[in-house]
PDB file of N, CA, C and O in Angstrom:
ATOM      1  N   MET A   1      71.711  38.191 133.947  1.00  0.00           N
ATOM      2  CA  MET A   1      71.018  39.214 133.196  1.00  0.00           C
ATOM      3  C   MET A   1      71.873  40.474 133.192  1.00  0.00           C
ATOM      4  O   MET A   1      72.389  40.882 134.233  1.00  0.00           O
ATOM      5  N   ASN A   2      72.021  41.082 132.040  1.00  0.00           N
ATOM      6  CA  ASN A   2      72.773  42.325 131.923  1.00  0.00           C
ATOM      7  C   ASN A   2      71.882  43.490 132.304  1.00  0.00           C
ATOM      8  O   ASN A   2      70.702  43.525 131.958  1.00  0.00           O
ATOM      9  N   LYS A   3      72.464  44.449 133.025  1.00  0.00           N
ATOM     10  CA  LYS A   3      71.695  45.579 133.508  1.00  0.00           C
ATOM     11  C   LYS A   3      72.573  46.821 133.501  1.00  0.00           C
ATOM     12  O   LYS A   3      73.726  46.778 133.931  1.00  0.00           O
ATOM     13  N   ILE A   4      72.014  47.943 133.004  1.00  0.00           N
ATOM     14  CA  ILE A   4      72.701  49.230 133.013  1.00  0.00           C
ATOM     15  C   ILE A   4      71.813  50.202 133.770  1.00  0.00           C
ATOM     16  O   ILE A   4      70.620  50.305 133.488  1.00  0.00           O
ATOM     17  N   VAL A   5      72.396  50.925 134.742  1.00  0.00           N
ATOM     18  CA  VAL A   5      71.639  51.898 135.526  1.00  0.00           C
ATOM     19  C   VAL A   5      72.332  53.247 135.405  1.00  0.00           C
ATOM     20  O   VAL A   5      73.546  53.348 135.588  1.00  0.00           O
ATOM     21  N   ARG A   6      71.556  54.288 135.094  1.00  0.00           N
ATOM     22  CA  ARG A   6      72.070  55.654 135.056  1.00  0.00           C
ATOM     23  C   ARG A   6      71.234  56.495 136.009  1.00  0.00           C
ATOM     24  O   ARG A   6      70.023  56.639 135.840  1.00  0.00           O
ATOM     25  N   GLU A   7      71.899  57.041 137.004  1.00  0.00           N
ATOM     26  CA  GLU A   7      71.242  57.918 137.970  1.00  0.00           C
ATOM     27  C   GLU A   7      71.323  59.364 137.478  1.00  0.00           C
ATOM     28  O   GLU A   7      72.282  59.745 136.806  1.00  0.00           O
ATOM     29  N   HIS A   8      70.320  60.156 137.813  1.00  0.00           N
ATOM     30  CA  HIS A   8      70.308  61.596 137.514  1.00  0.00           C
ATOM     31  C   HIS A   8      70.522  61.864 136.020  1.00  0.00           C
ATOM     32  O   HIS A   8      71.301  62.738 135.641  1.00  0.00           O
ATOM     33  N   TYR A   9      69.831  61.111 135.198  1.00  0.00           N
ATOM     34  CA  TYR A   9      69.958  61.251 133.743  1.00  0.00           C
ATOM     35  C   TYR A   9      69.016  62.346 133.265  1.00  0.00           C
ATOM     36  O   TYR A   9      67.825  62.294 133.574  1.00  0.00           O
ATOM     37  N   PRO A  10      69.511  63.347 132.514  1.00  0.00           N
ATOM     38  CA  PRO A  10      68.653  64.454 132.063  1.00  0.00           C
ATOM     39  C   PRO A  10      67.559  63.980 131.109  1.00  0.00           C
ATOM     40  O   PRO A  10      67.824  63.235 130.166  1.00  0.00           O
ATOM     41  N   VAL A  11      66.334  64.417 131.365  1.00  0.00           N
ATOM     42  CA  VAL A  11      65.200  64.033 130.533  1.00  0.00           C
ATOM     43  C   VAL A  11      65.435  64.435 129.085  1.00  0.00           C
ATOM     44  O   VAL A  11      64.995  63.739 128.171  1.00  0.00           O
ATOM     45  N   GLU A  12      66.118  65.541 128.867  1.00  0.00           N
ATOM     46  CA  GLU A  12      66.368  66.029 127.517  1.00  0.00           C
ATOM     47  C   GLU A  12      67.184  65.043 126.682  1.00  0.00           C
ATOM     48  O   GLU A  12      67.124  65.078 125.453  1.00  0.00           O
ATOM     49  N   ASN A  13      67.937  64.173 127.329  1.00  0.00           N
ATOM     50  CA  ASN A  13      68.765  63.203 126.609  1.00  0.00           C
ATOM     51  C   ASN A  13      68.010  61.931 126.232  1.00  0.00           C
ATOM     52  O   ASN A  13      68.520  61.104 125.477  1.00  0.00           O
ATOM     53  N   LEU A  14      66.808  61.777 126.752  1.00  0.00           N
ATOM     54  CA  LEU A  14      66.012  60.592 126.437  1.00  0.00           C
ATOM     55  C   LEU A  14      65.447  60.696 125.031  1.00  0.00           C
ATOM     56  O   LEU A  14      65.250  61.800 124.523  1.00  0.00           O
ATOM     57  N   PRO A  15      65.183  59.557 124.394  1.00  0.00           N
ATOM     58  CA  PRO A  15      64.478  59.589 123.106  1.00  0.00           C
ATOM     59  C   PRO A  15      63.098  60.208 123.296  1.00  0.00           C
ATOM     60  O   PRO A  15      62.525  60.149 124.384  1.00  0.00           O
ATOM     61  N   GLU A  16      62.579  60.794 122.243  1.00  0.00           N
ATOM     62  CA  GLU A  16      61.311  61.526 122.314  1.00  0.00           C
ATOM     63  C   GLU A  16      60.176  60.695 122.901  1.00  0.00           C
ATOM     64  O   GLU A  16      59.392  61.198 123.705  1.00  0.00           O
ATOM     65  N   ASP A  17      60.081  59.434 122.507  1.00  0.00           N
ATOM     66  CA  ASP A  17      58.965  58.618 122.997  1.00  0.00           C
ATOM     67  C   ASP A  17      59.059  58.355 124.497  1.00  0.00           C
ATOM     68  O   ASP A  17      58.041  58.082 125.133  1.00  0.00           O
ATOM     69  N   LEU A  18      60.260  58.431 125.077  1.00  0.00           N
ATOM     70  CA  LEU A  18      60.407  58.230 126.520  1.00  0.00           C
ATOM     71  C   LEU A  18      60.246  59.524 127.303  1.00  0.00           C
ATOM     72  O   LEU A  18      60.075  59.497 128.522  1.00  0.00           O
ATOM     73  N   ARG A  19      60.300  60.653 126.611  1.00  0.00           N
ATOM     74  CA  ARG A  19      60.136  61.941 127.289  1.00  0.00           C
ATOM     75  C   ARG A  19      58.678  62.305 127.521  1.00  0.00           C
ATOM     76  O   ARG A  19      58.384  63.224 128.285  1.00  0.00           O
ATOM     77  N   GLU A  20      57.768  61.599 126.876  1.00  0.00           N
ATOM     78  CA  GLU A  20      56.341  61.920 126.986  1.00  0.00           C
ATOM     79  C   GLU A  20      55.896  61.900 128.440  1.00  0.00           C
ATOM     80  O   GLU A  20      56.127  60.932 129.164  1.00  0.00           O
ATOM     81  N   GLY A  21      55.253  62.987 128.854  1.00  0.00           N
ATOM     82  CA  GLY A  21      54.701  63.068 130.201  1.00  0.00           C
ATOM     83  C   GLY A  21      55.702  63.470 131.266  1.00  0.00           C
ATOM     84  O   GLY A  21      55.341  63.577 132.438  1.00  0.00           O
ATOM     85  N   LEU A  22      56.957  63.697 130.885  1.00  0.00           N
ATOM     86  CA  LEU A  22      57.970  64.108 131.856  1.00  0.00           C
ATOM     87  C   LEU A  22      58.261  65.597 131.710  1.00  0.00           C
ATOM     88  O   LEU A  22      58.272  66.140 130.605  1.00  0.00           O
ATOM     89  N   GLN A  23      58.489  66.225 132.816  1.00  0.00           N
ATOM     90  CA  GLN A  23      58.760  67.658 132.845  1.00  0.00           C
ATOM     91  C   GLN A  23      60.190  67.942 132.383  1.00  0.00           C
ATOM     92  O   GLN A  23      61.130  67.253 132.779  1.00  0.00           O
ATOM     93  N   ALA A  24      60.341  68.966 131.541  1.00  0.00           N
ATOM     94  CA  ALA A  24      61.675  69.345 131.057  1.00  0.00           C
ATOM     95  C   ALA A  24      62.513  69.862 132.217  1.00  0.00           C
ATOM     96  O   ALA A  24      61.991  70.478 133.147  1.00  0.00           O
ATOM     97  N   GLY A  25      63.804  69.610 132.155  1.00  0.00           N
ATOM     98  CA  GLY A  25      64.721  70.110 133.170  1.00  0.00           C
ATOM     99  C   GLY A  25      64.899  69.210 134.381  1.00  0.00           C
ATOM    100  O   GLY A  25      65.695  69.532 135.264  1.00  0.00           O
ATOM    101  N   VAL A  26      64.184  68.091 134.454  1.00  0.00           N
ATOM    102  CA  VAL A  26      64.347  67.181 135.586  1.00  0.00           C
ATOM    103  C   VAL A  26      65.281  66.036 135.182  1.00  0.00           C
ATOM    104  O   VAL A  26      65.586  65.849 134.004  1.00  0.00           O
ATOM    105  N   THR A  27      65.713  65.297 136.160  1.00  0.00           N
ATOM    106  CA  THR A  27      66.518  64.109 135.893  1.00  0.00           C
ATOM    107  C   THR A  27      65.728  62.879 136.292  1.00  0.00           C
ATOM    108  O   THR A  27      64.806  62.940 137.105  1.00  0.00           O
ATOM    109  N   VAL A  28      66.116  61.761 135.697  1.00  0.00           N
ATOM    110  CA  VAL A  28      65.425  60.496 135.957  1.00  0.00           C
ATOM    111  C   VAL A  28      66.458  59.412 136.218  1.00  0.00           C
ATOM    112  O   VAL A  28      67.652  59.591 135.978  1.00  0.00           O
ATOM    113  N   ARG A  29      65.974  58.301 136.707  1.00  0.00           N
ATOM    114  CA  ARG A  29      66.807  57.103 136.862  1.00  0.00           C
ATOM    115  C   ARG A  29      66.438  56.169 135.725  1.00  0.00           C
ATOM    116  O   ARG A  29      65.275  55.793 135.577  1.00  0.00           O
ATOM    117  N   VAL A  30      67.428  55.791 134.918  1.00  0.00           N
ATOM    118  CA  VAL A  30      67.184  54.941 133.759  1.00  0.00           C
ATOM    119  C   VAL A  30      67.772  53.564 134.050  1.00  0.00           C
ATOM    120  O   VAL A  30      68.944  53.446 134.409  1.00  0.00           O
ATOM    121  N   VAL A  31      66.955  52.524 133.892  1.00  0.00           N
ATOM    122  CA  VAL A  31      67.401  51.150 134.088  1.00  0.00           C
ATOM    123  C   VAL A  31      67.129  50.384 132.801  1.00  0.00           C
ATOM    124  O   VAL A  31      65.989  50.295 132.344  1.00  0.00           O
ATOM    125  N   LEU A  32      68.191  49.832 132.225  1.00  0.00           N
ATOM    126  CA  LEU A  32      68.068  49.003 131.031  1.00  0.00           C
ATOM    127  C   LEU A  32      68.436  47.580 131.398  1.00  0.00           C
ATOM    128  O   LEU A  32      69.501  47.329 131.962  1.00  0.00           O
ATOM    129  N   GLU A  33      67.555  46.656 131.077  1.00  0.00           N
ATOM    130  CA  GLU A  33      67.815  45.244 131.338  1.00  0.00           C
ATOM    131  C   GLU A  33      67.602  44.466 130.052  1.00  0.00           C
ATOM    132  O   GLU A  33      66.611  44.663 129.348  1.00  0.00           O
ATOM    133  N   VAL A  34      68.532  43.590 129.757  1.00  0.00           N
ATOM    134  CA  VAL A  34      68.416  42.754 128.575  1.00  0.00           C
ATOM    135  C   VAL A  34      67.438  41.636 128.885  1.00  0.00           C
ATOM    136  O   VAL A  34      67.588  40.917 129.873  1.00  0.00           O
ATOM    137  N   GLU A  35      66.443  41.501 128.033  1.00  0.00           N
ATOM    138  CA  GLU A  35      65.479  40.425 128.223  1.00  0.00           C
ATOM    139  C   GLU A  35      66.127  39.092 127.881  1.00  0.00           C
ATOM    140  O   GLU A  35      66.901  38.979 126.930  1.00  0.00           O
ATOM    141  N   ASP A  36      65.797  38.103 128.667  1.00  0.00           N
ATOM    142  CA  ASP A  36      66.343  36.771 128.425  1.00  0.00           C
ATOM    143  C   ASP A  36      65.460  36.084 127.394  1.00  0.00           C
ATOM    144  O   ASP A  36      64.510  35.380 127.733  1.00  0.00           O
ATOM    145  N   VAL A  37      65.795  36.305 126.133  1.00  0.00           N
ATOM    146  CA  VAL A  37      64.995  35.729 125.062  1.00  0.00           C
ATOM    147  C   VAL A  37      65.611  34.449 124.518  1.00  0.00           C
ATOM    148  O   VAL A  37      65.082  33.833 123.593  1.00  0.00           O
ATOM    149  N   GLY A  38      66.741  34.057 125.107  1.00  0.00           N
ATOM    150  CA  GLY A  38      67.371  32.810 124.694  1.00  0.00           C
ATOM    151  C   GLY A  38      67.759  32.827 123.228  1.00  0.00           C
ATOM    152  O   GLY A  38      67.249  32.037 122.434  1.00  0.00           O
ATOM    153  N   ILE A  39      68.653  33.721 122.875  1.00  0.00           N
ATOM    154  CA  ILE A  39      69.079  33.826 121.489  1.00  0.00           C
ATOM    155  C   ILE A  39      69.754  32.516 121.093  1.00  0.00           C
ATOM    156  O   ILE A  39      70.770  32.119 121.664  1.00  0.00           O
ATOM    157  N   ALA A  40      69.177  31.877 120.127  1.00  0.00           N
ATOM    158  CA  ALA A  40      69.692  30.579 119.690  1.00  0.00           C
ATOM    159  C   ALA A  40      70.845  30.786 118.717  1.00  0.00           C
ATOM    160  O   ALA A  40      70.739  31.542 117.751  1.00  0.00           O
ATOM    161  N   GLN A  41      71.922  30.111 118.989  1.00  0.00           N
ATOM    162  CA  GLN A  41      73.044  30.148 118.066  1.00  0.00           C
ATOM    163  C   GLN A  41      72.900  28.967 117.115  1.00  0.00           C
ATOM    164  O   GLN A  41      72.449  27.891 117.507  1.00  0.00           O
ATOM    165  N   PRO A  42      73.284  29.181 115.873  1.00  0.00           N
ATOM    166  CA  PRO A  42      73.163  28.069 114.925  1.00  0.00           C
ATOM    167  C   PRO A  42      74.020  26.891 115.378  1.00  0.00           C
ATOM    168  O   PRO A  42      75.131  27.062 115.879  1.00  0.00           O
ATOM    169  N   LEU A  43      73.482  25.710 115.190  1.00  0.00           N
ATOM    170  CA  LEU A  43      74.210  24.503 115.565  1.00  0.00           C
ATOM    171  C   LEU A  43      75.390  24.297 114.637  1.00  0.00           C
ATOM    172  O   LEU A  43      75.330  24.590 113.443  1.00  0.00           O
ATOM    173  N   MET A  44      76.460  23.787 115.215  1.00  0.00           N
ATOM    174  CA  MET A  44      77.660  23.511 114.439  1.00  0.00           C
ATOM    175  C   MET A  44      77.536  22.104 113.861  1.00  0.00           C
ATOM    176  O   MET A  44      77.084  21.176 114.533  1.00  0.00           O
ATOM    177  N   SER A  45      77.941  21.971 112.619  1.00  0.00           N
ATOM    178  CA  SER A  45      77.885  20.651 111.993  1.00  0.00           C
ATOM    179  C   SER A  45      78.963  19.749 112.599  1.00  0.00           C
ATOM    180  O   SER A  45      79.928  20.225 113.198  1.00  0.00           O
ATOM    181  N   PHE A  46      78.783  18.472 112.433  1.00  0.00           N
ATOM    182  CA  PHE A  46      79.758  17.503 112.927  1.00  0.00           C
ATOM    183  C   PHE A  46      81.120  17.752 112.271  1.00  0.00           C
ATOM    184  O   PHE A  46      82.159  17.701 112.931  1.00  0.00           O
ATOM    185  N   GLU A  47      81.096  18.019 110.974  1.00  0.00           N
ATOM    186  CA  GLU A  47      82.346  18.256 110.251  1.00  0.00           C
ATOM    187  C   GLU A  47      83.065  19.487 110.797  1.00  0.00           C
ATOM    188  O   GLU A  47      84.285  19.471 110.966  1.00  0.00           O
ATOM    189  N   GLU A  48      82.313  20.555 111.074  1.00  0.00           N
ATOM    190  CA  GLU A  48      82.910  21.774 111.624  1.00  0.00           C
ATOM    191  C   GLU A  48      83.482  21.514 113.021  1.00  0.00           C
ATOM    192  O   GLU A  48      84.567  21.992 113.351  1.00  0.00           O
ATOM    193  N   SER A  49      82.756  20.763 113.827  1.00  0.00           N
ATOM    194  CA  SER A  49      83.246  20.414 115.167  1.00  0.00           C
ATOM    195  C   SER A  49      84.556  19.642 115.085  1.00  0.00           C
ATOM    196  O   SER A  49      85.507  19.939 115.808  1.00  0.00           O
ATOM    197  N   MET A  50      84.601  18.666 114.213  1.00  0.00           N
ATOM    198  CA  MET A  50      85.819  17.864 114.075  1.00  0.00           C
ATOM    199  C   MET A  50      86.978  18.691 113.530  1.00  0.00           C
ATOM    200  O   MET A  50      88.124  18.494 113.934  1.00  0.00           O
ATOM    201  N   ARG A  51      86.691  19.609 112.623  1.00  0.00           N
ATOM    202  CA  ARG A  51      87.746  20.473 112.094  1.00  0.00           C
ATOM    203  C   ARG A  51      88.334  21.327 113.218  1.00  0.00           C
ATOM    204  O   ARG A  51      89.553  21.476 113.305  1.00  0.00           O
ATOM    205  N   LEU A  52      87.476  21.891 114.083  1.00  0.00           N
ATOM    206  CA  LEU A  52      87.960  22.706 115.199  1.00  0.00           C
ATOM    207  C   LEU A  52      88.759  21.873 116.203  1.00  0.00           C
ATOM    208  O   LEU A  52      89.779  22.328 116.721  1.00  0.00           O
ATOM    209  N   ILE A  53      88.298  20.666 116.471  1.00  0.00           N
ATOM    210  CA  ILE A  53      89.028  19.773 117.386  1.00  0.00           C
ATOM    211  C   ILE A  53      90.398  19.442 116.813  1.00  0.00           C
ATOM    212  O   ILE A  53      91.403  19.500 117.521  1.00  0.00           O
ATOM    213  N   ASN A  54      90.437  19.099 115.544  1.00  0.00           N
ATOM    214  CA  ASN A  54      91.714  18.757 114.910  1.00  0.00           C
ATOM    215  C   ASN A  54      92.649  19.956 114.844  1.00  0.00           C
ATOM    216  O   ASN A  54      93.858  19.811 115.026  1.00  0.00           O
ATOM    217  N   ASP A  55      92.099  21.142 114.586  1.00  0.00           N
ATOM    218  CA  ASP A  55      92.920  22.362 114.592  1.00  0.00           C
ATOM    219  C   ASP A  55      93.514  22.593 115.979  1.00  0.00           C
ATOM    220  O   ASP A  55      94.689  22.939 116.105  1.00  0.00           O
ATOM    221  N   TYR A  56      92.708  22.403 117.012  1.00  0.00           N
ATOM    222  CA  TYR A  56      93.203  22.588 118.375  1.00  0.00           C
ATOM    223  C   TYR A  56      94.312  21.583 118.686  1.00  0.00           C
ATOM    224  O   TYR A  56      95.356  21.944 119.230  1.00  0.00           O
ATOM    225  N   ARG A  57      94.077  20.343 118.341  1.00  0.00           N
ATOM    226  CA  ARG A  57      95.084  19.316 118.607  1.00  0.00           C
ATOM    227  C   ARG A  57      96.378  19.587 117.847  1.00  0.00           C
ATOM    228  O   ARG A  57      97.467  19.351 118.371  1.00  0.00           O
ATOM    229  N   ARG A  58      96.264  20.081 116.616  1.00  0.00           N
ATOM    230  CA  ARG A  58      97.448  20.408 115.825  1.00  0.00           C
ATOM    231  C   ARG A  58      98.234  21.551 116.486  1.00  0.00           C
ATOM    232  O   ARG A  58      99.463  21.513 116.550  1.00  0.00           O
ATOM    233  N   ASP A  59      97.510  22.564 116.973  1.00  0.00           N
ATOM    234  CA  ASP A  59      98.155  23.741 117.555  1.00  0.00           C
ATOM    235  C   ASP A  59      98.579  23.537 119.009  1.00  0.00           C
ATOM    236  O   ASP A  59      99.358  24.330 119.537  1.00  0.00           O
ATOM    237  N   ASN A  60      98.081  22.489 119.660  1.00  0.00           N
ATOM    238  CA  ASN A  60      98.390  22.204 121.063  1.00  0.00           C
ATOM    239  C   ASN A  60      98.744  20.728 121.197  1.00  0.00           C
ATOM    240  O   ASN A  60      97.927  19.931 121.658  1.00  0.00           O
ATOM    241  N   PRO A  61      99.957  20.363 120.797  1.00  0.00           N
ATOM    242  CA  PRO A  61     100.316  18.944 120.735  1.00  0.00           C
ATOM    243  C   PRO A  61     100.504  18.274 122.096  1.00  0.00           C
ATOM    244  O   PRO A  61     100.448  17.047 122.184  1.00  0.00           O
ATOM    245  N   GLU A  62     100.728  19.057 123.164  1.00  0.00           N
ATOM    246  CA  GLU A  62     100.956  18.418 124.463  1.00  0.00           C
ATOM    247  C   GLU A  62      99.662  17.746 124.942  1.00  0.00           C
ATOM    248  O   GLU A  62      98.562  18.261 124.743  1.00  0.00           O
ATOM    249  N   ARG A  63      99.824  16.616 125.558  1.00  0.00           N
ATOM    250  CA  ARG A  63      98.676  15.855 126.053  1.00  0.00           C
ATOM    251  C   ARG A  63      98.831  15.648 127.552  1.00  0.00           C
ATOM    252  O   ARG A  63      99.945  15.603 128.073  1.00  0.00           O
ATOM    253  N   VAL A  64      97.710  15.525 128.233  1.00  0.00           N
ATOM    254  CA  VAL A  64      97.696  15.305 129.679  1.00  0.00           C
ATOM    255  C   VAL A  64      96.931  14.012 129.934  1.00  0.00           C
ATOM    256  O   VAL A  64      95.817  13.825 129.444  1.00  0.00           O
ATOM    257  N   SER A  65      97.542  13.132 130.703  1.00  0.00           N
ATOM    258  CA  SER A  65      96.847  11.886 131.034  1.00  0.00           C
ATOM    259  C   SER A  65      95.765  12.175 132.074  1.00  0.00           C
ATOM    260  O   SER A  65      95.784  13.209 132.741  1.00  0.00           O
ATOM    261  N   ALA A  66      94.846  11.262 132.193  1.00  0.00           N
ATOM    262  CA  ALA A  66      93.774  11.427 133.179  1.00  0.00           C
ATOM    263  C   ALA A  66      94.355  11.523 134.584  1.00  0.00           C
ATOM    264  O   ALA A  66      93.875  12.303 135.407  1.00  0.00           O
ATOM    265  N   GLU A  67      95.377  10.737 134.855  1.00  0.00           N
ATOM    266  CA  GLU A  67      95.991  10.755 136.177  1.00  0.00           C
ATOM    267  C   GLU A  67      96.641  12.112 136.466  1.00  0.00           C
ATOM    268  O   GLU A  67      96.522  12.642 137.571  1.00  0.00           O
ATOM    269  N   ASP A  68      97.330  12.668 135.459  1.00  0.00           N
ATOM    270  CA  ASP A  68      97.949  13.990 135.628  1.00  0.00           C
ATOM    271  C   ASP A  68      96.891  15.068 135.856  1.00  0.00           C
ATOM    272  O   ASP A  68      97.066  15.952 136.694  1.00  0.00           O
ATOM    273  N   ALA A  69      95.798  14.985 135.108  1.00  0.00           N
ATOM    274  CA  ALA A  69      94.736  15.975 135.260  1.00  0.00           C
ATOM    275  C   ALA A  69      94.129  15.910 136.660  1.00  0.00           C
ATOM    276  O   ALA A  69      93.887  16.942 137.287  1.00  0.00           O
ATOM    277  N   VAL A  70      93.887  14.702 137.142  1.00  0.00           N
ATOM    278  CA  VAL A  70      93.326  14.525 138.485  1.00  0.00           C
ATOM    279  C   VAL A  70      94.284  15.082 139.532  1.00  0.00           C
ATOM    280  O   VAL A  70      93.862  15.752 140.475  1.00  0.00           O
ATOM    281  N   GLN A  71      95.570  14.804 139.363  1.00  0.00           N
ATOM    282  CA  GLN A  71      96.555  15.305 140.323  1.00  0.00           C
ATOM    283  C   GLN A  71      96.610  16.833 140.319  1.00  0.00           C
ATOM    284  O   GLN A  71      96.728  17.448 141.378  1.00  0.00           O
ATOM    285  N   ARG A  72      96.524  17.448 139.144  1.00  0.00           N
ATOM    286  CA  ARG A  72      96.518  18.914 139.065  1.00  0.00           C
ATOM    287  C   ARG A  72      95.324  19.509 139.803  1.00  0.00           C
ATOM    288  O   ARG A  72      95.452  20.498 140.524  1.00  0.00           O
ATOM    289  N   VAL A  73      94.172  18.895 139.610  1.00  0.00           N
ATOM    290  CA  VAL A  73      92.963  19.384 140.291  1.00  0.00           C
ATOM    291  C   VAL A  73      93.114  19.220 141.803  1.00  0.00           C
ATOM    292  O   VAL A  73      92.765  20.121 142.565  1.00  0.00           O
ATOM    293  N   ARG A  74      93.628  18.085 142.231  1.00  0.00           N
ATOM    294  CA  ARG A  74      93.828  17.867 143.669  1.00  0.00           C
ATOM    295  C   ARG A  74      94.816  18.878 144.251  1.00  0.00           C
ATOM    296  O   ARG A  74      94.603  19.401 145.345  1.00  0.00           O
ATOM    297  N   ASP A  75      95.893  19.152 143.519  1.00  0.00           N
ATOM    298  CA  ASP A  75      96.875  20.135 143.987  1.00  0.00           C
ATOM    299  C   ASP A  75      96.246  21.514 144.120  1.00  0.00           C
ATOM    300  O   ASP A  75      96.485  22.216 145.103  1.00  0.00           O
ATOM    301  N   LEU A  76      95.453  21.900 143.145  1.00  0.00           N
ATOM    302  CA  LEU A  76      94.781  23.200 143.233  1.00  0.00           C
ATOM    303  C   LEU A  76      93.803  23.249 144.400  1.00  0.00           C
ATOM    304  O   LEU A  76      93.739  24.238 145.130  1.00  0.00           O
ATOM    305  N   ARG A  77      93.048  22.176 144.564  1.00  0.00           N
ATOM    306  CA  ARG A  77      92.092  22.122 145.681  1.00  0.00           C
ATOM    307  C   ARG A  77      92.824  22.243 147.005  1.00  0.00           C
ATOM    308  O   ARG A  77      92.407  23.000 147.882  1.00  0.00           O
ATOM    309  N   ASP A  78      93.912  21.501 147.154  1.00  0.00           N
ATOM    310  CA  ASP A  78      94.680  21.534 148.398  1.00  0.00           C
ATOM    311  C   ASP A  78      95.279  22.912 148.626  1.00  0.00           C
ATOM    312  O   ASP A  78      95.345  23.386 149.760  1.00  0.00           O
ATOM    313  N   GLU A  79      95.715  23.551 147.554  1.00  0.00           N
ATOM    314  CA  GLU A  79      96.284  24.897 147.666  1.00  0.00           C
ATOM    315  C   GLU A  79      95.238  25.855 148.211  1.00  0.00           C
ATOM    316  O   GLU A  79      95.548  26.689 149.062  1.00  0.00           O
ATOM    317  N   TRP A  80      94.005  25.748 147.734  1.00  0.00           N
ATOM    318  CA  TRP A  80      92.948  26.638 148.225  1.00  0.00           C
ATOM    319  C   TRP A  80      92.533  26.295 149.644  1.00  0.00           C
ATOM    320  O   TRP A  80      92.151  27.178 150.412  1.00  0.00           O
ATOM    321  N   ASP A  81      92.605  25.024 149.995  1.00  0.00           N
ATOM    322  CA  ASP A  81      92.259  24.614 151.355  1.00  0.00           C
ATOM    323  C   ASP A  81      93.234  25.180 152.362  1.00  0.00           C
ATOM    324  O   ASP A  81      92.861  25.429 153.509  1.00  0.00           O
ATOM    325  N   GLU A  82      94.488  25.389 151.954  1.00  0.00           N
ATOM    326  CA  GLU A  82      95.519  25.882 152.861  1.00  0.00           C
ATOM    327  C   GLU A  82      95.378  27.373 153.140  1.00  0.00           C
ATOM    328  O   GLU A  82      95.976  27.872 154.093  1.00  0.00           O
ATOM    329  N   ARG A  83      94.618  28.084 152.350  1.00  0.00           N
ATOM    330  CA  ARG A  83      94.481  29.540 152.516  1.00  0.00           C
ATOM    331  C   ARG A  83      93.511  29.892 153.602  1.00  0.00           C
ATOM    332  O   ARG A  83      93.283  31.072 153.867  1.00  0.00           O
TER     333      ARG A  83
END
């Protein structure tokens, strides 16, 4: 969750509707939190997905075998274990 906190924020800088009932000249603590409303992103079509995959493959021709990938992960894991 995203959160913004402002300490000692002047009441005069608040929007009018938030200043209601607050004394002028004081400071407040302002906390803004983004509500988790689960913004849905439009689904990508199969054709669009395949176009992006093919573009990636065209721009990144090097390939890694499964064995090479496993060895890379093991090497990284071992490197962290040694620290």
